[in-house]
Gaussian input, Z-matrix of N, CA and C with variables (Angstrom, degrees):
# hf/3-21g

backbone

0 1
 N
 C     1     B1
 C     2     B2     1     A1
 N     3     B3     2     A2     1     D1
 C     4     B4     3     A3     2     D2
 C     5     B5     4     A4     3     D3
 N     6     B6     5     A5     4     D4
 C     7     B7     6     A6     5     D5
 C     8     B8     7     A7     6     D6
 N     9     B9     8     A8     7     D7
 C    10    B10     9     A9     8     D8
 C    11    B11    10    A10     9     D9
 N    12    B12    11    A11    10    D10
 C    13    B13    12    A12    11    D11
 C    14    B14    13    A13    12    D12
 N    15    B15    14    A14    13    D13
 C    16    B16    15    A15    14    D14
 C    17    B17    16    A16    15    D15
 N    18    B18    17    A17    16    D16
 C    19    B19    18    A18    17    D17
 C    20    B20    19    A19    18    D18
 N    21    B21    20    A20    19    D19
 C    22    B22    21    A21    20    D20
 C    23    B23    22    A22    21    D21
 N    24    B24    23    A23    22    D22
 C    25    B25    24    A24    23    D23
 C    26    B26    25    A25    24    D24
 N    27    B27    26    A26    25    D25
 C    28    B28    27    A27    26    D26
 C    29    B29    28    A28    27    D27
 N    30    B30    29    A29    28    D28
 C    31    B31    30    A30    29    D29
 C    32    B32    31    A31    30    D30
 N    33    B33    32    A32    31    D31
 C    34    B34    33    A33    32    D32
 C    35    B35    34    A34    33    D33
 N    36    B36    35    A35    34    D34
 C    37    B37    36    A36    35    D35
 C    38    B38    37    A37    36    D36
 N    39    B39    38    A38    37    D37
 C    40    B40    39    A39    38    D38
 C    41    B41    40    A40    39    D39
 N    42    B42    41    A41    40    D40
 C    43    B43    42    A42    41    D41
 C    44    B44    43    A43    42    D42
 N    45    B45    44    A44    43    D43
 C    46    B46    45    A45    44    D44
 C    47    B47    46    A46    45    D45
 N    48    B48    47    A47    46    D46
 C    49    B49    48    A48    47    D47
 C    50    B50    49    A49    48    D48
 N    51    B51    50    A50    49    D49
 C    52    B52    51    A51    50    D50
 C    53    B53    52    A52    51    D51
 N    54    B54    53    A53    52    D52
 C    55    B55    54    A54    53    D53
 C    56    B56    55    A55    54    D54
 N    57    B57    56    A56    55    D55
 C    58    B58    57    A57    56    D56
 C    59    B59    58    A58    57    D57
 N    60    B60    59    A59    58    D58
 C    61    B61    60    A60    59    D59
 C    62    B62    61    A61    60    D60
 N    63    B63    62    A62    61    D61
 C    64    B64    63    A63    62    D62
 C    65    B65    64    A64    63    D63
 N    66    B66    65    A65    64    D64
 C    67    B67    66    A66    65    D65
 C    68    B68    67    A67    66    D66
 N    69    B69    68    A68    67    D67
 C    70    B70    69    A69    68    D68
 C    71    B71    70    A70    69    D69
 N    72    B72    71    A71    70    D70
 C    73    B73    72    A72    71    D71
 C    74    B74    73    A73    72    D72
 N    75    B75    74    A74    73    D73
 C    76    B76    75    A75    74    D74
 C    77    B77    76    A76    75    D75
 N    78    B78    77    A77    76    D76
 C    79    B79    78    A78    77    D77
 C    80    B80    79    A79    78    D78
 N    81    B81    80    A80    79    D79
 C    82    B82    81    A81    80    D80
 C    83    B83    82    A82    81    D81
 N    84    B84    83    A83    82    D82
 C    85    B85    84    A84    83    D83
 C    86    B86    85    A85    84    D84
 N    87    B87    86    A86    85    D85
 C    88    B88    87    A87    86    D86
 C    89    B89    88    A88    87    D87
 N    90    B90    89    A89    88    D88
 C    91    B91    90    A90    89    D89
 C    92    B92    91    A91    90    D90
 N    93    B93    92    A92    91    D91
 C    94    B94    93    A93    92    D92
 C    95    B95    94    A94    93    D93
 N    96    B96    95    A95    94    D94
 C    97    B97    96    A96    95    D95
 C    98    B98    97    A97    96    D96
 N    99    B99    98    A98    97    D97
 C   100   B100    99    A99    98    D98
 C   101   B101   100   A100    99    D99
 N   102   B102   101   A101   100   D100
 C   103   B103   102   A102   101   D101
 C   104   B104   103   A103   102   D102
 N   105   B105   104   A104   103   D103
 C   106   B106   105   A105   104   D104
 C   107   B107   106   A106   105   D105
 N   108   B108   107   A107   106   D106
 C   109   B109   108   A108   107   D107
 C   110   B110   109   A109   108   D108
 N   111   B111   110   A110   109   D109
 C   112   B112   111   A111   110   D110
 C   113   B113   112   A112   111   D111
 N   114   B114   113   A113   112   D112
 C   115   B115   114   A114   113   D113
 C   116   B116   115   A115   114   D114
 N   117   B117   116   A116   115   D115
 C   118   B118   117   A117   116   D116
 C   119   B119   118   A118   117   D117
 N   120   B120   119   A119   118   D118
 C   121   B121   120   A120   119   D119
 C   122   B122   121   A121   120   D120
 N   123   B123   122   A122   121   D121
 C   124   B124   123   A123   122   D122
 C   125   B125   124   A124   123   D123
 N   126   B126   125   A125   124   D124
 C   127   B127   126   A126   125   D125
 C   128   B128   127   A127   126   D126
 N   129   B129   128   A128   127   D127
 C   130   B130   129   A129   128   D128
 C   131   B131   130   A130   129   D129
 N   132   B132   131   A131   130   D130
 C   133   B133   132   A132   131   D131
 C   134   B134   133   A133   132   D132
 N   135   B135   134   A134   133   D133
 C   136   B136   135   A135   134   D134
 C   137   B137   136   A136   135   D135
 N   138   B138   137   A137   136   D136
 C   139   B139   138   A138   137   D137
 C   140   B140   139   A139   138   D138
 N   141   B141   140   A140   139   D139
 C   142   B142   141   A141   140   D140
 C   143   B143   142   A142   141   D141
 N   144   B144   143   A143   142   D142
 C   145   B145   144   A144   143   D143
 C   146   B146   145   A145   144   D144
 N   147   B147   146   A146   145   D145
 C   148   B148   147   A147   146   D146
 C   149   B149   148   A148   147   D147
 N   150   B150   149   A149   148   D148
 C   151   B151   150   A150   149   D149
 C   152   B152   151   A151   150   D150
 N   153   B153   152   A152   151   D151
 C   154   B154   153   A153   152   D152
 C   155   B155   154   A154   153   D153
 N   156   B156   155   A155   154   D154
 C   157   B157   156   A156   155   D155
 C   158   B158   157   A157   156   D156
 N   159   B159   158   A158   157   D157
 C   160   B160   159   A159   158   D158
 C   161   B161   160   A160   159   D159
 N   162   B162   161   A161   160   D160
 C   163   B163   162   A162   161   D161
 C   164   B164   163   A163   162   D162
 N   165   B165   164   A164   163   D163
 C   166   B166   165   A165   164   D164
 C   167   B167   166   A166   165   D165
 N   168   B168   167   A167   166   D166
 C   169   B169   168   A168   167   D167
 C   170   B170   169   A169   168   D168
 N   171   B171   170   A170   169   D169
 C   172   B172   171   A171   170   D170
 C   173   B173   172   A172   171   D171
 N   174   B174   173   A173   172   D172
 C   175   B175   174   A174   173   D173
 C   176   B176   175   A175   174   D174
 N   177   B177   176   A176   175   D175
 C   178   B178   177   A177   176   D176
 C   179   B179   178   A178   177   D177
 N   180   B180   179   A179   178   D178
 C   181   B181   180   A180   179   D179
 C   182   B182   181   A181   180   D180
 N   183   B183   182   A182   181   D181
 C   184   B184   183   A183   182   D182
 C   185   B185   184   A184   183   D183
 N   186   B186   185   A185   184   D184
 C   187   B187   186   A186   185   D185
 C   188   B188   187   A187   186   D186
 N   189   B189   188   A188   187   D187
 C   190   B190   189   A189   188   D188
 C   191   B191   190   A190   189   D189
 N   192   B192   191   A191   190   D190
 C   193   B193   192   A192   191   D191
 C   194   B194   193   A193   192   D192
 N   195   B195   194   A194   193   D193
 C   196   B196   195   A195   194   D194
 C   197   B197   196   A196   195   D195
 N   198   B198   197   A197   196   D196
 C   199   B199   198   A198   197   D197
 C   200   B200   199   A199   198   D198
 N   201   B201   200   A200   199   D199
 C   202   B202   201   A201   200   D200
 C   203   B203   202   A202   201   D201
 N   204   B204   203   A203   202   D202
 C   205   B205   204   A204   203   D203
 C   206   B206   205   A205   204   D204
 N   207   B207   206   A206   205   D205
 C   208   B208   207   A207   206   D206
 C   209   B209   208   A208   207   D207
 N   210   B210   209   A209   208   D208
 C   211   B211   210   A210   209   D209
 C   212   B212   211   A211   210   D210
 N   213   B213   212   A212   211   D211
 C   214   B214   213   A213   212   D212
 C   215   B215   214   A214   213   D213
 N   216   B216   215   A215   214   D214
 C   217   B217   216   A216   215   D215
 C   218   B218   217   A217   216   D216
 N   219   B219   218   A218   217   D217
 C   220   B220   219   A219   218   D218
 C   221   B221   220   A220   219   D219
 N   222   B222   221   A221   220   D220
 C   223   B223   222   A222   221   D221
 C   224   B224   223   A223   222   D222
 N   225   B225   224   A224   223   D223
 C   226   B226   225   A225   224   D224
 C   227   B227   226   A226   225   D225
 N   228   B228   227   A227   226   D226
 C   229   B229   228   A228   227   D227
 C   230   B230   229   A229   228   D228
 N   231   B231   230   A230   229   D229
 C   232   B232   231   A231   230   D230
 C   233   B233   232   A232   231   D231
 N   234   B234   233   A233   232   D232
 C   235   B235   234   A234   233   D233
 C   236   B236   235   A235   234   D234
 N   237   B237   236   A236   235   D235
 C   238   B238   237   A237   236   D236
 C   239   B239   238   A238   237   D237
 N   240   B240   239   A239   238   D238
 C   241   B241   240   A240   239   D239
 C   242   B242   241   A241   240   D240
 N   243   B243   242   A242   241   D241
 C   244   B244   243   A243   242   D242
 C   245   B245   244   A244   243   D243
 N   246   B246   245   A245   244   D244
 C   247   B247   246   A246   245   D245
 C   248   B248   247   A247   246   D246
 N   249   B249   248   A248   247   D247
 C   250   B250   249   A249   248   D248
 C   251   B251   250   A250   249   D249
 N   252   B252   251   A251   250   D250
 C   253   B253   252   A252   251   D251
 C   254   B254   253   A253   252   D252
 N   255   B255   254   A254   253   D253
 C   256   B256   255   A255   254   D254
 C   257   B257   256   A256   255   D255
 N   258   B258   257   A257   256   D256
 C   259   B259   258   A258   257   D257
 C   260   B260   259   A259   258   D258
 N   261   B261   260   A260   259   D259
 C   262   B262   261   A261   260   D260
 C   263   B263   262   A262   261   D261
 N   264   B264   263   A263   262   D262
 C   265   B265   264   A264   263   D263
 C   266   B266   265   A265   264   D264
 N   267   B267   266   A266   265   D265
 C   268   B268   267   A267   266   D266
 C   269   B269   268   A268   267   D267
 N   270   B270   269   A269   268   D268
 C   271   B271   270   A270   269   D269
 C   272   B272   271   A271   270   D270
 N   273   B273   272   A272   271   D271
 C   274   B274   273   A273   272   D272
 C   275   B275   274   A274   273   D273
 N   276   B276   275   A275   274   D274
 C   277   B277   276   A276   275   D275
 C   278   B278   277   A277   276   D276
 N   279   B279   278   A278   277   D277
 C   280   B280   279   A279   278   D278
 C   281   B281   280   A280   279   D279
 N   282   B282   281   A281   280   D280
 C   283   B283   282   A282   281   D281
 C   284   B284   283   A283   282   D282
 N   285   B285   284   A284   283   D283
 C   286   B286   285   A285   284   D284
 C   287   B287   286   A286   285   D285
 N   288   B288   287   A287   286   D286
 C   289   B289   288   A288   287   D287
 C   290   B290   289   A289   288   D288
 N   291   B291   290   A290   289   D289
 C   292   B292   291   A291   290   D290
 C   293   B293   292   A292   291   D291
 N   294   B294   293   A293   292   D292
 C   295   B295   294   A294   293   D293
 C   296   B296   295   A295   294   D294
 N   297   B297   296   A296   295   D295
 C   298   B298   297   A297   296   D296
 C   299   B299   298   A298   297   D297
 N   300   B300   299   A299   298   D298
 C   301   B301   300   A300   299   D299
 C   302   B302   301   A301   300   D300
 N   303   B303   302   A302   301   D301
 C   304   B304   303   A303   302   D302
 C   305   B305   304   A304   303   D303
 N   306   B306   305   A305   304   D304
 C   307   B307   306   A306   305   D305
 C   308   B308   307   A307   306   D306
 N   309   B309   308   A308   307   D307
 C   310   B310   309   A309   308   D308
 C   311   B311   310   A310   309   D309

   B1=1.4432
   B2=1.5164
   B3=1.3582
   B4=1.4381
   B5=1.5250
   B6=1.3181
   B7=1.4718
   B8=1.5618
   B9=1.3707
   B10=1.3920
   B11=1.5432
   B12=1.4105
   B13=1.4547
   B14=1.4835
   B15=1.3553
   B16=1.4235
   B17=1.5338
   B18=1.3370
   B19=1.4563
   B20=1.5258
   B21=1.2935
   B22=1.4325
   B23=1.5305
   B24=1.2995
   B25=1.4818
   B26=1.5000
   B27=1.3199
   B28=1.4706
   B29=1.4928
   B30=1.3315
   B31=1.4977
   B32=1.5634
   B33=1.3719
   B34=1.4782
   B35=1.4690
   B36=1.3520
   B37=1.4782
   B38=1.5334
   B39=1.3373
   B40=1.4783
   B41=1.4814
   B42=1.3128
   B43=1.4328
   B44=1.5413
   B45=1.2759
   B46=1.4308
   B47=1.5742
   B48=1.3103
   B49=1.5159
   B50=1.5074
   B51=1.3409
   B52=1.4624
   B53=1.4563
   B54=1.3357
   B55=1.5130
   B56=1.5124
   B57=1.3220
   B58=1.4218
   B59=1.5059
   B60=1.2755
   B61=1.4064
   B62=1.4920
   B63=1.3253
   B64=1.4246
   B65=1.5122
   B66=1.3063
   B67=1.4775
   B68=1.5654
   B69=1.3823
   B70=1.3958
   B71=1.5334
   B72=1.3297
   B73=1.4343
   B74=1.5041
   B75=1.3250
   B76=1.4607
   B77=1.5209
   B78=1.3411
   B79=1.4198
   B80=1.5321
   B81=1.3030
   B82=1.4865
   B83=1.4775
   B84=1.3665
   B85=1.5310
   B86=1.5083
   B87=1.3331
   B88=1.4582
   B89=1.5159
   B90=1.3449
   B91=1.4870
   B92=1.5070
   B93=1.3178
   B94=1.5146
   B95=1.5552
   B96=1.2897
   B97=1.4863
   B98=1.5194
   B99=1.3461
   B100=1.4587
   B101=1.5535
   B102=1.3117
   B103=1.4689
   B104=1.5812
   B105=1.3287
   B106=1.4334
   B107=1.5396
   B108=1.3214
   B109=1.4284
   B110=1.5225
   B111=1.3430
   B112=1.4433
   B113=1.5279
   B114=1.3387
   B115=1.4497
   B116=1.5705
   B117=1.3524
   B118=1.4426
   B119=1.5095
   B120=1.3317
   B121=1.4209
   B122=1.5535
   B123=1.2941
   B124=1.5397
   B125=1.5620
   B126=1.3380
   B127=1.4192
   B128=1.5474
   B129=1.3179
   B130=1.5020
   B131=1.4682
   B132=1.2914
   B133=1.4501
   B134=1.5243
   B135=1.3433
   B136=1.4522
   B137=1.5183
   B138=1.2953
   B139=1.4972
   B140=1.5275
   B141=1.2524
   B142=1.4923
   B143=1.5041
   B144=1.2987
   B145=1.4454
   B146=1.5001
   B147=1.3039
   B148=1.5020
   B149=1.5238
   B150=1.2892
   B151=1.4628
   B152=1.5580
   B153=1.3487
   B154=1.4684
   B155=1.5226
   B156=1.3067
   B157=1.4942
   B158=1.5072
   B159=1.3065
   B160=1.4701
   B161=1.5612
   B162=1.2723
   B163=1.4315
   B164=1.5080
   B165=1.3309
   B166=1.4261
   B167=1.5381
   B168=1.3328
   B169=1.4770
   B170=1.4937
   B171=1.3119
   B172=1.5122
   B173=1.4971
   B174=1.3250
   B175=1.5091
   B176=1.5045
   B177=1.3382
   B178=1.4840
   B179=1.5491
   B180=1.3576
   B181=1.4472
   B182=1.5448
   B183=1.3086
   B184=1.4724
   B185=1.5309
   B186=1.3112
   B187=1.4565
   B188=1.5056
   B189=1.3078
   B190=1.5081
   B191=1.5273
   B192=1.2800
   B193=1.4600
   B194=1.5355
   B195=1.3454
   B196=1.4268
   B197=1.5385
   B198=1.3035
   B199=1.4762
   B200=1.4983
   B201=1.3224
   B202=1.4430
   B203=1.5622
   B204=1.3151
   B205=1.5079
   B206=1.4771
   B207=1.3073
   B208=1.4657
   B209=1.6006
   B210=1.3667
   B211=1.4610
   B212=1.5426
   B213=1.3457
   B214=1.5058
   B215=1.5331
   B216=1.3388
   B217=1.4540
   B218=1.5017
   B219=1.3140
   B220=1.5056
   B221=1.5594
   B222=1.3191
   B223=1.4561
   B224=1.5171
   B225=1.3109
   B226=1.4959
   B227=1.5380
   B228=1.2924
   B229=1.4639
   B230=1.5163
   B231=1.3518
   B232=1.4469
   B233=1.4938
   B234=1.3282
   B235=1.4685
   B236=1.5361
   B237=1.2485
   B238=1.4848
   B239=1.4976
   B240=1.3027
   B241=1.5140
   B242=1.4908
   B243=1.3543
   B244=1.4913
   B245=1.4723
   B246=1.3741
   B247=1.4441
   B248=1.5505
   B249=1.3348
   B250=1.4715
   B251=1.4715
   B252=1.3626
   B253=1.4606
   B254=1.5180
   B255=1.3086
   B256=1.4847
   B257=1.5066
   B258=1.2874
   B259=1.5122
   B260=1.4867
   B261=1.3336
   B262=1.4133
   B263=1.5407
   B264=1.3143
   B265=1.4876
   B266=1.5587
   B267=1.2752
   B268=1.4473
   B269=1.5309
   B270=1.3843
   B271=1.4813
   B272=1.4940
   B273=1.3465
   B274=1.4673
   B275=1.5207
   B276=1.3753
   B277=1.4346
   B278=1.5348
   B279=1.3182
   B280=1.4869
   B281=1.4746
   B282=1.3567
   B283=1.4088
   B284=1.5653
   B285=1.3358
   B286=1.5126
   B287=1.4538
   B288=1.3292
   B289=1.4803
   B290=1.5262
   B291=1.3211
   B292=1.4594
   B293=1.5410
   B294=1.2948
   B295=1.4443
   B296=1.5015
   B297=1.3634
   B298=1.4415
   B299=1.5590
   B300=1.2844
   B301=1.4720
   B302=1.5188
   B303=1.3539
   B304=1.4514
   B305=1.4591
   B306=1.3438
   B307=1.4641
   B308=1.5284
   B309=1.3025
   B310=1.4570
   B311=1.4997
   A1=110.72
   A2=118.07
   A3=121.14
   A4=111.16
   A5=115.49
   A6=120.76
   A7=108.80
   A8=117.93
   A9=121.99
   A10=110.43
   A11=115.95
   A12=118.46
   A13=111.55
   A14=118.09
   A15=118.45
   A16=112.32
   A17=117.19
   A18=120.00
   A19=111.05
   A20=119.24
   A21=120.55
   A22=109.63
   A23=118.49
   A24=120.17
   A25=109.90
   A26=116.76
   A27=121.63
   A28=111.22
   A29=115.45
   A30=119.61
   A31=110.17
   A32=116.45
   A33=115.51
   A34=112.11
   A35=117.61
   A36=120.71
   A37=110.59
   A38=112.82
   A39=118.54
   A40=111.13
   A41=118.85
   A42=123.98
   A43=111.31
   A44=116.78
   A45=121.41
   A46=115.99
   A47=111.63
   A48=117.77
   A49=111.65
   A50=118.04
   A51=121.74
   A52=106.85
   A53=114.61
   A54=117.42
   A55=106.39
   A56=117.12
   A57=120.06
   A58=111.26
   A59=118.60
   A60=122.91
   A61=111.51
   A62=117.07
   A63=121.06
   A64=112.29
   A65=118.44
   A66=123.13
   A67=105.77
   A68=114.85
   A69=120.17
   A70=107.94
   A71=116.49
   A72=122.53
   A73=111.08
   A74=116.08
   A75=120.64
   A76=109.40
   A77=118.43
   A78=125.31
   A79=111.23
   A80=119.08
   A81=120.82
   A82=112.74
   A83=117.48
   A84=118.10
   A85=112.47
   A86=115.61
   A87=120.19
   A88=111.47
   A89=115.72
   A90=121.41
   A91=108.99
   A92=117.09
   A93=118.65
   A94=107.75
   A95=119.04
   A96=122.70
   A97=110.11
   A98=115.22
   A99=121.58
   A100=111.43
   A101=114.48
   A102=122.98
   A103=109.79
   A104=116.52
   A105=118.85
   A106=110.64
   A107=120.70
   A108=121.46
   A109=112.03
   A110=114.82
   A111=118.99
   A112=110.95
   A113=114.29
   A114=124.29
   A115=108.52
   A116=113.89
   A117=120.45
   A118=112.62
   A119=119.60
   A120=123.54
   A121=107.05
   A122=116.10
   A123=117.64
   A124=108.44
   A125=113.64
   A126=117.97
   A127=111.69
   A128=115.08
   A129=121.19
   A130=110.61
   A131=118.67
   A132=122.98
   A133=111.59
   A134=114.69
   A135=121.90
   A136=106.29
   A137=114.26
   A138=119.43
   A139=110.62
   A140=114.72
   A141=121.85
   A142=111.42
   A143=117.84
   A144=124.78
   A145=108.97
   A146=119.42
   A147=124.69
   A148=107.88
   A149=115.33
   A150=117.77
   A151=111.14
   A152=117.01
   A153=120.83
   A154=112.32
   A155=118.44
   A156=122.95
   A157=111.88
   A158=116.66
   A159=121.04
   A160=109.74
   A161=119.37
   A162=123.36
   A163=111.24
   A164=117.73
   A165=121.52
   A166=111.34
   A167=114.90
   A168=120.19
   A169=110.64
   A170=116.17
   A171=120.41
   A172=105.91
   A173=115.18
   A174=120.92
   A175=110.70
   A176=118.46
   A177=119.19
   A178=106.79
   A179=111.85
   A180=120.45
   A181=107.14
   A182=115.83
   A183=119.31
   A184=111.53
   A185=115.08
   A186=120.43
   A187=110.14
   A188=117.33
   A189=121.83
   A190=112.31
   A191=116.04
   A192=124.57
   A193=114.97
   A194=119.60
   A195=121.99
   A196=112.17
   A197=118.49
   A198=121.85
   A199=108.57
   A200=115.95
   A201=123.39
   A202=110.03
   A203=112.61
   A204=118.20
   A205=107.72
   A206=117.46
   A207=122.05
   A208=104.43
   A209=114.33
   A210=118.99
   A211=109.40
   A212=114.99
   A213=120.52
   A214=107.39
   A215=113.54
   A216=121.31
   A217=114.45
   A218=118.66
   A219=122.16
   A220=108.71
   A221=119.42
   A222=120.80
   A223=112.85
   A224=118.56
   A225=119.62
   A226=107.91
   A227=113.47
   A228=123.20
   A229=109.18
   A230=114.37
   A231=120.51
   A232=107.13
   A233=116.41
   A234=118.96
   A235=108.90
   A236=116.53
   A237=123.98
   A238=111.52
   A239=117.71
   A240=124.86
   A241=102.64
   A242=115.64
   A243=122.66
   A244=113.42
   A245=120.21
   A246=122.64
   A247=110.49
   A248=116.95
   A249=120.08
   A250=117.19
   A251=115.62
   A252=120.43
   A253=112.14
   A254=118.86
   A255=121.24
   A256=108.27
   A257=115.06
   A258=118.26
   A259=114.27
   A260=118.71
   A261=119.36
   A262=107.92
   A263=115.58
   A264=122.54
   A265=109.45
   A266=116.76
   A267=120.65
   A268=109.73
   A269=116.50
   A270=120.60
   A271=107.62
   A272=118.23
   A273=124.96
   A274=105.37
   A275=113.15
   A276=119.91
   A277=109.46
   A278=116.38
   A279=122.11
   A280=106.53
   A281=116.82
   A282=123.65
   A283=107.07
   A284=115.98
   A285=119.41
   A286=109.42
   A287=116.30
   A288=121.37
   A289=106.49
   A290=115.51
   A291=121.81
   A292=107.90
   A293=118.93
   A294=121.82
   A295=108.90
   A296=118.62
   A297=120.72
   A298=108.04
   A299=115.25
   A300=118.42
   A301=115.78
   A302=113.98
   A303=123.06
   A304=117.81
   A305=115.92
   A306=123.47
   A307=109.75
   A308=118.55
   A309=122.97
   A310=109.88
   D1=-46.36
   D2=179.10
   D3=-63.47
   D4=-40.10
   D5=-178.56
   D6=-62.13
   D7=-41.39
   D8=-178.46
   D9=-67.88
   D10=-45.17
   D11=177.75
   D12=-62.58
   D13=-40.12
   D14=-178.82
   D15=-66.09
   D16=-37.26
   D17=174.29
   D18=-60.89
   D19=-37.38
   D20=178.39
   D21=-69.49
   D22=-37.83
   D23=178.53
   D24=-62.03
   D25=-44.16
   D26=-179.45
   D27=-62.33
   D28=-43.70
   D29=-179.94
   D30=-65.19
   D31=-42.05
   D32=179.71
   D33=-70.18
   D34=-32.48
   D35=176.02
   D36=-59.48
   D37=-47.88
   D38=-179.29
   D39=-66.09
   D40=-43.44
   D41=179.72
   D42=-66.94
   D43=-30.38
   D44=-176.10
   D45=-81.95
   D46=10.80
   D47=178.52
   D48=-81.41
   D49=23.26
   D50=-179.71
   D51=-176.79
   D52=-174.19
   D53=175.82
   D54=-115.69
   D55=156.90
   D56=178.80
   D57=-58.22
   D58=143.06
   D59=-179.00
   D60=165.01
   D61=-168.52
   D62=179.39
   D63=-67.78
   D64=135.30
   D65=-178.28
   D66=-71.95
   D67=138.43
   D68=176.38
   D69=-80.59
   D70=131.41
   D71=-179.30
   D72=-106.21
   D73=80.15
   D74=176.83
   D75=-149.96
   D76=-165.42
   D77=-176.04
   D78=-78.12
   D79=-4.10
   D80=-179.49
   D81=-64.71
   D82=-36.72
   D83=178.16
   D84=-60.01
   D85=-43.45
   D86=179.86
   D87=-63.88
   D88=-40.55
   D89=-179.22
   D90=-64.06
   D91=-48.00
   D92=-177.62
   D93=-67.06
   D94=-38.72
   D95=177.36
   D96=-54.90
   D97=-49.98
   D98=-175.78
   D99=-63.22
   D100=-36.75
   D101=-178.51
   D102=-69.35
   D103=-28.20
   D104=-177.37
   D105=-83.94
   D106=-21.00
   D107=-176.90
   D108=-59.60
   D109=147.96
   D110=177.25
   D111=120.55
   D112=-171.81
   D113=-175.07
   D114=-102.01
   D115=123.00
   D116=-177.06
   D117=-122.96
   D118=125.08
   D119=177.72
   D120=-99.49
   D121=130.12
   D122=-177.22
   D123=-83.24
   D124=129.66
   D125=178.27
   D126=-79.80
   D127=-29.06
   D128=177.39
   D129=-164.62
   D130=166.35
   D131=175.92
   D132=-175.67
   D133=152.37
   D134=176.98
   D135=-140.13
   D136=141.19
   D137=174.13
   D138=-113.19
   D139=148.38
   D140=-177.35
   D141=-125.71
   D142=161.81
   D143=173.52
   D144=-147.78
   D145=163.39
   D146=171.80
   D147=-102.37
   D148=120.92
   D149=179.73
   D150=-77.73
   D151=-179.85
   D152=-175.20
   D153=-67.53
   D154=-10.94
   D155=176.08
   D156=-95.38
   D157=0.36
   D158=175.86
   D159=84.58
   D160=16.19
   D161=-179.41
   D162=-101.28
   D163=132.74
   D164=176.52
   D165=-71.34
   D166=130.10
   D167=178.40
   D168=-127.28
   D169=155.73
   D170=175.71
   D171=-85.24
   D172=129.42
   D173=179.73
   D174=-101.78
   D175=-26.05
   D176=179.25
   D177=-164.35
   D178=146.43
   D179=173.38
   D180=-124.38
   D181=119.04
   D182=-176.22
   D183=-85.28
   D184=137.57
   D185=172.72
   D186=-69.74
   D187=152.00
   D188=176.40
   D189=-54.86
   D190=138.94
   D191=171.86
   D192=57.80
   D193=31.79
   D194=179.02
   D195=-102.16
   D196=-14.01
   D197=179.49
   D198=-133.02
   D199=145.96
   D200=174.67
   D201=-140.38
   D202=156.38
   D203=178.80
   D204=-132.92
   D205=142.55
   D206=179.25
   D207=-120.40
   D208=117.19
   D209=-177.95
   D210=-101.20
   D211=132.09
   D212=-178.94
   D213=-112.19
   D214=155.28
   D215=-178.94
   D216=-64.96
   D217=-19.44
   D218=-178.50
   D219=-84.60
   D220=5.21
   D221=175.61
   D222=90.13
   D223=9.28
   D224=177.03
   D225=-102.37
   D226=160.16
   D227=177.35
   D228=-139.77
   D229=150.23
   D230=171.03
   D231=-120.93
   D232=125.39
   D233=175.72
   D234=-99.44
   D235=136.74
   D236=-176.79
   D237=-118.05
   D238=131.79
   D239=169.69
   D240=-95.77
   D241=108.38
   D242=-177.87
   D243=-74.29
   D244=-5.93
   D245=177.65
   D246=-88.85
   D247=-13.72
   D248=178.80
   D249=86.57
   D250=4.38
   D251=-177.35
   D252=-81.94
   D253=-29.44
   D254=-175.48
   D255=-122.95
   D256=146.42
   D257=175.23
   D258=-69.29
   D259=161.10
   D260=-180.00
   D261=-68.44
   D262=152.33
   D263=-175.12
   D264=-123.11
   D265=124.28
   D266=177.69
   D267=-102.16
   D268=137.38
   D269=179.38
   D270=-156.60
   D271=-179.58
   D272=-177.31
   D273=-103.97
   D274=156.02
   D275=175.83
   D276=-139.41
   D277=159.00
   D278=175.83
   D279=-157.19
   D280=134.85
   D281=179.74
   D282=-121.38
   D283=125.07
   D284=175.44
   D285=-123.26
   D286=141.69
   D287=173.10
   D288=-90.86
   D289=124.01
   D290=-176.37
   D291=-109.24
   D292=-17.77
   D293=178.01
   D294=-146.90
   D295=141.77
   D296=-178.53
   D297=-132.96
   D298=118.49
   D299=178.13
   D300=-91.90
   D301=9.96
   D302=179.45
   D303=67.71
   D304=14.29
   D305=175.72
   D306=-108.17
   D307=157.53
   D308=177.81
   D309=-65.51

């Protein structure tokens, strides 16, 4: 359950790096993708959900340095539970730039 919630948090964080709109068709996508590649250890994280009353609730709070993700250029990712309680999880990733403010 935590692994699934954490994956959702990561996806929403990546998707939240812009606002919905027309995708920018330039070299920025490749640059951002290259910068994301590698092994990342999460310093902290929280996942949220909307309950049946429409109220946002916290579903999990991650302890520092308990999860890591390794992003590969072929679009695959391996998620690691550094506590050893859960097996590693492989999945696909994609990052798109939907808005560019011309700043780094």
